[in-house]
N, C-alpha and C positions, 0 to 999 in steps of 0.2 A: 713322408707319410708311411713308407714301408718300414723305415727304422723304428718309428714310434709303435707301429703295429707289432713288430717283432719284440720290442721291449715289453709291451703289454702282455703278449702271450708268454714270454719268459717269466714275468712276474706272477702270472696266474699259475703256471706250472710249478714255480718255486713254492708258492703258498700251499698248493695241493700236496707237494712232497713233504712239507713241514706239518701238515695236518691242520693248517689255518682255515681250510674250507669248512671244517666242522664248527667253527665259531658261529657262522651264520650260513647254513647250507642253502637256504632259499636265495639270499643275496648273491652268494658266490655262483650258484648255478645261473642266475640271471646275468651276471657279469660274463661268465664263460660263453653262454649262448649269444649274447650281444656281440662279443668279440668275434665269434665265428661268423655271425651274420655280416658284420662290418667288413670282414676280410674278403667277402665275396662281392662287395659292391665298390663303386667308385663315384666320383663326381659329387653332386650336392647331397645325394643320399648317404654317401660315405662320410661326408663332413658332418652331417646331422648326427649320425650314430657315433662318430668319434667324439663329438662334444658331450653327448650323453654318457658315453663310456668313460670319459675322463672324470666326470662328476661322480659316477658310481665308484670308480677306482679310488678316488680320494677318500670317499666315505669308508670303503672297506679297509684302506690303509690305516685310518684312525682306529678302526676296530682291532686290527692286528697289533697296532702300537699299544693300545690300552691292555690288550691281553698279555703282551710281553711285559708291560709294567707290573701287571698283577702277578705274573709268574715270578718276576724278580723279587717282588715284595713277599711272596709266599716262601721263596727260598730263604730270604733273609730272616723271616720270622721263625722258620724251622731251625735255622742255625742258632738263633738267640733263645729258642724255646718259647716264643710268644706268638700268639695268633690273633691279630686284630680283626675279628670277625666282622665288625661294623664296616670297616673300609672295604673289605673284600665283598661283603654283601651289597654295599652301595654300587660297586663296580658291576656286579652281576645284574643288578636292577637296571642300570643305565644301558648295558648291552641289550637286555631284553626289550627295553623301551625303543631303542634304535631299530631293532629287528622288527618289532611290531609296527612301527611307523613306516618302515619300508614296504611292509606287506599290505598296507591299506589300499594301494592302487598303483597301476602302472603310470608312466609318464604320458600325459595326454598327447604330446607331439609324437611319441612313439606309437601310440594307438592309432592316430590319424595316418601315420606312414604305412603301417601294416594294413589298415583298412583300404587305403588307396591302392596298395600293391595287390591285395586280394581282388579288388574290383576290376583291376586291369586283367588279372589272370582269368577271372570269371568271364569277362567280355571276350577275350581271345578264345576261350573254350567254347562259348556259345557260337562264335563266328565259325569255328571249325566244324561244329555240329551241323550248322546250316549248310555248309559245303558238302558234308557227307550225305545229306538228305536229297541232294540234287541228283537225279538219274543221269547216267552217262550220255544217253541219247535224248536228253530233254530238249524239247522245242522252245522257241522264244516265248511262248505263252504259258509254259509250265509254271504252276504256282510256286513250287519250291525254288525253281530257277529265278523267278521274279523276286522272291523274298531275299535270296542270297545276293542278287545283283544290287538290290536296294541297300542291304547291309554293307556290301563292298563299297558302294558310293559314299555312304556315311562315314565309313572307316577311313576313306581316302581324304574326304573334305574336312571332316571334323571328328577325330577319334573321341573327344570328350562328349560330343553329342551322342555318338553311338553308345558310349558307356552309360549315359543317362537314360537313353531310350531302352536299352536292354534291362537296366535296373527297374524301369517302369513296367516293362513286360513281366519281369519276375514278380513284382509286387501284385500285379493283376492276377497272375497265375496262382500266387499264394492265397489271395482273397477268394478266388474261385474254389480252390481246394478246401479252404476253411468253411465255405458255405455249402460244402457237399456237392460240388459240381454244378451249382446253379439251379435255379428253379426249372423243373421239368415242364415243358409245354403241355397244356391241357389237351387231351384228345377230344376231337370234335364228336359230339353225340351223333350216333347214326341217325340218318334221316328216316322218318317213318314212311313206309311205303304207302303210296296213295291207294286208297281203297276204290276199286272200280265199282261204280254204281251201275247195277244191272239195268239196262234199258228195258222198258216194258215191251213185250213182244207185240208186234203189230198184228192186229186181227185182219186176216184176209177174208174178204167177203166174196163168197162164191156167187157168181151170177147164175141164177137159175135159168135153165133153158126153158124158154116158153114153148 
């Protein structure tokens, strides 16, 4: 595996030195980035990227070979004083079509891989953020401490479930932001003060002294 990776890097460096990277800069940059990414991985992830890298490398090898053939044909026609523009123009068109087809989209498997990796990185980042929000002297009933302990339990028992749970929380937070923070609760109308009804004054009857 290491020998193959070294050979791929040597091939890419040789193409760059020859100026072959300018034949299709987008495809070559993709090859170079994929090789650097694969060099930092191992196991199943490395095998997946190596397989994709081999396919892209074969495709670029064909581009380089066709360009070499075109250069040889051009040198030959210069020596004989002839210039078959039709054949050269057809080669240029084929190269352009190949480059356009490669730019239509990334490999779905590669997209899924990077989406999974990003989700794992995001989950770990949120887990560490929950730990940072726990006060040092937090009691057993502290809300932040309870949340972090719940996340820690999910992380230990089922990392995939924790990942799905945090993704669900992210989606809810996004929807809340989209709706402007949610509907504001209506304020209760102030209660009208009860009007005191004045009681009629009692008439005091004075007893006349007889």
